[in-house]
C-alpha angles and dihedrals in degrees: 000000000000089000096050123096123187115213102192120209122210098248121048118254089212122057120191122205098219093189090060090046091058089062094046109103100201104026090206092180089073093061098030099057107100091204093050093232100144117084123184116229129218092255092055097261130118132245114205125197109200099184098091099033116146090208092231094139093222092129090060092047095053097038112126099170115110090359092303095312098102090093121056109196132185136155116267114257118270117298093021136092127035115001121183113219121207114222 
């Protein structure tokens, strides 16, 4: 992790449909995310913090809400996101 830099863009590259998450029984994105960026809310929804995302796409792969369409995922625009630094 010491060689990883996060260049955060203004708008998130992952958008979560919280209404669909409320109907998702397991919310596997919460436990699957290696950066622990998905947090369940009291009303059954999900809060996602994109700033420290590893861009692995695992959340999208395990998403069960709305038939897998509760998470819209794309790469951050050029120059943003995870950047590996060589030391």
